[in-house]
N, C-alpha and C positions, 0 to 999 in steps of 0.2 A: 499476617499471612493472608488474611482475607482480602485486603486492599491490593496486594500483589496479584492475587488470583484474578480479580476484576480487571486490572490493567492488562493482564495477559490475554484475557478473553476479548477485550476491546480491540487490542492490537491484531488479534487473529481474524476478527470479523470486519475490520475496516476495509473499505474498498481500496484496491491498489490503484495507483495512478495509471491511466491508460497510456500506452505507448503509441506514438504517431507512426502510422504506416508509411513506408516510403513507396513512391510510385515507381513502377518498373519502367525502365528505359525502352524496353522492347515493345513493339506494337503487337496488339492482339487482333485476331480476326474478329471483326465486328459483325460479320454476317451470321455467325453461329449464335449470337446472343438474341434472345427474343425481343428485346427492346432496342434493337440497333437502329441507328439513323439510316433511313432509306433515301436513296436518290429518287426524286419524283420522276416517273416515267412520262414521256410525251404520249399524248393520245394517238390513236391510229390516224395516219395522214388523211384518210378518206372518211373520217368519222362524220363530217358534215354532210357529205354526199349520201351516206347510208341513213343518217337521221332525216334528211330531206325526203328521201324515197319512202321511209317509214311513215313520216307525217302525211305525205300525199296518199299513201295506201290507207292510212287510218281515217282520213276524211273522205275517202273513196273518190279521189281524183283519178287514181289508177288502181287497178286490181292488184291483190296481194301476189298472185303468181307472177305478174309482170314485174312487180317491184323486186321480187326475189331473183328473177332472171336478169334484171338490169344490174343488181348488186353483184351477182356472180360473173356476169359478162365484163363488168367494169374491172373487177379484181383480176380476172384472167388476162384481160388486155393489158393492164398495168404491169403484171408480172412478166408477160411475154415481151413488152416494150423494154423493161429493165434488162432482161436476158439478151435481147437483141443489141442493146447498147453495150453491154459487157462484151459480147462477142465482137462487136465492131472495134471496141477499144483494144482488145487483145490482138486483133488483126493489124491495127495501126501500130501497136508496139512491136509486133513481129516484123513488120515491113520497115520500120525505122531503124 
């Protein structure tokens, strides 16, 4: 009886074989996961211009207020140019 009891307890405490998990066929949203793979973003298209102005202001070729005004003016001009091109393209589409 003692041998049978030992065999029963061994069987009770032995690890069960692990079942293999099936992968789901549906896609999951990967943006909600903290370790999701991110698409590298392109740097700002005028980053070199801003960096050049910052370097020139740092080594005192130009003054800081002038560098800031040049950065703001360049950004405003670029945005206005894009808006003007968009308006022109819409006019061409409407006329065609």
